[in-house]
N, C-alpha and C positions, 0 to 999 in steps of 0.2 A: 610185382603183383601184390605187395604188402603196403599197408598204411602206417603212417607214423604221425603222432600228434605232438605239437610243441607249444609251450607257453613261455614267452620271453618278456622281460621288463628291463628297461634302461632308465636310470635316473641321473640327473646332472644339475650342477649349479655353477653360477659365475657371478662375480662381483663387478660392479661398474662404479667408480668414484670420479666425480667431476666437480669443478668449482661452481658454486651457485650463490644466489643472494636470498637470504631468508629475512623475516622481519627483525631478527636480532643482528643482522649484518652478514657479510660474506662468510661462507662456510663451504667445506667439502661435503658434498651430498653423496651418500653411498646407497645404491640400489642393488638388490640381489635377485637374479633371475633363477627360478627353479623350473626345470622342464623334465618331462618323463614321457616315455613311449612304451605302451604295452602291445604285444603282438601275439595273436593266436594263429598258428600255421598248421595246415594239413599237408602232409607229404605222401606221395604215391610213387612206388617204384615202377618204372616202365622198362622191364627187362633188367639186365645187369649193367647197362651203360647209360641210363638216364633216370633222373628223378624229376617229378612234377611237384611244384609247391604252390599252394593257394593259401592266402592269409588276409586278415584284417588288422588294422592298427587303430589304437586309441591314444590320443595325445593330450598332454596337459602342459600348460605354460602359465606360470604365475610369477609376478614381480612383487617383491617386498621392499618397502621403504623404511628407513630408520630415522630416529631422532625427530627433529622439529619438522622436517618435510613430511613425515608421516602424519603428524598432528594437523597439518594444513590440508593435505589432499588424500588422506587415508593410507592405511598401512599396506593393504593387499589389492591387487587387481590381476586379472588374467582370463584365460579361456580354456576350455577342454571340450573334447568330443571325438567321435569316430572320424578318422582322417581319410583312410584310403583302403582299397582292396588291391592286393598285389598278386601277380602270377609270375612264377619263375620256372625255368627249365635248366636243370644242371646236367650237362653232358660229361660223362666221366671216362677217363683213360687210365688204366692201371698196368704199367709195363713191367713191373719188377716184383712179381710174386708177393703182393700184399705189403711191400715196403715203401712204395711211392704211389701217390695219386695225383692226377692232373685233371682239372675240370674247367669248362667254360660255362658260365651261367648268365644268360641274358634274362632280363626281367622288365616288366612294365607294371605301373601302378596307376590307379584311377581314383579320383576323389569320390567318396561316398557321403561325406558330410563336411561342412565348411569349418567345423571346429567352434563350438560355442554358438554365439549369436551372429557371427559374421566371419568373413574369410580372413580377418586380421584381428589382432589383439586390440580391444577398445580400452581407453582410459576411462573406466567407469566411476572413478572416485573424484572427478573434478580436476581442475587445473593444477599441475604440479611444478610449473616453471619450465618444463620442457615441451609438454604436449598440452593441447587444450582438451576440454571435456568432449568425449565421444569421438575424438579424432583417432585415426589409425596410428599405431606406434610401429612404424616400419623398422625402426632401429632394433626392435626386439624380434623381428621376423625370422623365423627359422626356415631354411630352405626345405627341410624335411617334412614340413607340414603341407600336405597336399590340399589345394583348394581350387576346385573347378577346372582342373586341367589334368593332362596325362604326363607322368614322369616315366623315364626309362633309363636303362643302362645295361652294362655287362661287366662281369668280373672274371678274372683269371685266377684260379685257385690251385695251390700246390700244397701237398702234405707229405712229410717224410717221417716214417716210423723208425726211430733209433732205439726203441725198446730199452728202458721204459718211456723215455721222452718222445713226444711227437712234435715236430716243428712244422709250422704253417707259414706260408708266404702268399699274400694276396695282393692283387692290383686291379683297379677297375676305373671305369668312366661312368659318371651319372649325370643326367640332365633333369633338373627339377624345374617345373614351370608352375606358376601360380597366377590366378586371375582375380582381380579385385574390382569391385564396384562400390563406390563410396561417394559421399558428398564432401567436396573439398571446400573449406571455409577460409575466408580472409578476415583477419582480426585487426582491430585497432583498439589498444588498451583492453584487450580481452573481450571486446564486443564484436559480434559478427557484422561485417559491412558488405559482404558479397559471398555467394556460393556458386559452385559449379559441379555438375554431375560428371564423374570421372570413371572411365573404364580403363584399367591398367593391367598389363601383364609384366611379370617379373620372371626372368629366366636365370638360373644358376647352372653353369657347367662345372663339374667337380671331378678332379682326379684324386683317387684315393689309393694309398699304399699302406699295407699293414703286415705285421709279423706277430706270430703267437707261439706260445709253448703250452703243451698239454701233458698232464701227468695223471694217468688213471691210478686210483687207489681203491681197490675193492669195488664198492657200490658208488663211489664218488670220483669225479674227474676234476682236478684242479686245472684252471685255464687262465692264462694271462696274455693280453694282447696290447700292442702299441699301434696306433693308427695316425696317419698324417693325411690331411685334406688340403687341397689347393683349389681355390675358387678362381676360375679362369676369367669370369666376366666382371670382377669387382676391382675398383680402383682403391688403392691404399695410400693414405697420406702419411709420409714419413715424419716421425718425431713428435706426433701429437699424443701418443699414448693411447689412441683409440682405434688401433688397427684390428 
């Protein structure tokens, strides 16, 4: 019967280096993707055995180019916007007098905004040697960005209080689905020779496993977690360094 309010923020970055051809000649081109997610969540206790969570997410995705490639096609491009509304129900089981907790948490998320101007990241700075102007950059697509569809999943959660350390072990299944509507263009020497309107859906099934350590210190809690994600629907090419 009590409410709880939560505000969370996750930030990340990753580098991608590939061989390219610039006016000065062949070169390794490095792009850096920055992404972030902010979440506001309201929790409500349904008795002692269940918690209801409702929240909204705001996402940001930006790509930064370096060196000569940035001079040709611009340094930054990206999108941001409210992504989804999410509801979850955590059902709790506590068998050992406040020393162990086990939970099952199903959840579902619905798109509330497509993120920026479209449901995908647009190359707004012109041709950069990989994508053409205003074409979707599916290589940078994040499955966690909800666009026009419903995503859902369930997590198994376990926590063990060893005092002062608390150990967490989690595992779950998630299914992300995205809907795209865009104009697919055919190019010859960077000139459009044909177009086609495309409706496309992309689905990612993800298995997640995580482990964490928690250490309460007065008014602060230190927390560290390691997470592994396996995408069931993706094909990986061995040996090309772009898995």
